[in-house]
C-alpha positions, 0 to 999 in steps of 0.5 A: 500499500502506498500513501501519496498527498493530494495531486501528488500523482499523475497517471505515468508522472512521477512526482519529486514530492512523493517519499515512500515509507516503510516500518519494520520490527526487525528484532535486532539490527545485529547482522540484519543491517546489510540484508534489511538495505537490501530489501528497502532498496529492492522495493524502492522504500526511501526511509524506513521506521525501525524497531527493537534495533538493540543497539546502544547509543545516540549515533548515525551510520552509514549502512550501503546507501542508506544512513541510519540514526537510532537511539537506545539507551539500554542493550536488549530492551528496546531501540527504534531508528530511522534509515533514509536513502542516500538521495534523501540525506541532505533533505534531512533538517532535524533528527529528534531522539526522543527516548529508546522508544521513540525518534524522529526525523523532519526531511523538507523535499520540493517544498513539503515537509514530512515529519517521520515518527519511529516508535516502539510502545511498552509491552503489555505486560509492563506496569501501566504508568510505563504505558501512560508516560509513552502515549504522553511522550508521543501526544507531546511530539505530535502536538509539536508539529505545525498542522502544515506539515506531513505527519507520519507515524510508524511503530510496533504498538504491541496491540490489536486494533481489530476487524473492526471499527467499534466507533474509530470509523475515522481512523479504522477501516475495518481491515484487520484480522485479530480481536482489539485489545487494550493496547490496541485501543489506546492506539485507536485513542491517540490515532483519533485524537491526532486525526491520523488515519491507520493505513493498515486497516485500509485495504482488504488482504489475505490474513497472511498479508496483514501479519507484521510479525511471526515467531515460528507458528504464532502470526500476529500484527502489532505493527502500524503505519498512520499518517496525518488527513493531509494525505491520500491513500493509494494501494499498491502491490509489493512482494512483501505486501507491507504497507508503505506511505508515499 
């Protein structure tokens, strides 16, 4: 799937204002960074929100033709990062590391300002106070973004939004494959308050194409991409059927 700003795509014309974005929960970047950028390059993804990096530090490094900015305080816990294609390095005007669960980059492309945030919500088993602080931090980051700028949020939200919208029609479009739970409700509440559309729920797909995380036979969807209302949805069939914003 892909998202594009209104008027950004004409038939047969590729607009410079389009930006391809993907979100991936990778488990760990150790030993996987080269493999990951090969996939991004093959699928022509210009930026990627990554979670569970498990790389300590607040640094930037080159990985093939991509630059990786990452943020993590304690090894083997969380860690988030942003990968940006070499063609866009000079368009990155700000990198903001909030904590090891959240970071954002700002890009200016063809006069449009994009705010891309990578986030990793607390696991279900963690204390409610930890979860509360996460959503408060995310809300604070969102409130700092001017309404004239584009917002894209990609992350592991450790929740299920459910296969029906159940009162969240303005952000949820009825396509998911698991029952709504508390983590999903928290994400839906946040999306509704910030007027973000959940891209994963936009189009009907086979269950295997909805899966964003799998261990052995266990399959789930806890990773989502959402964007502000200034974007328009387009569907794009991709080999891995990952949700993309462009």
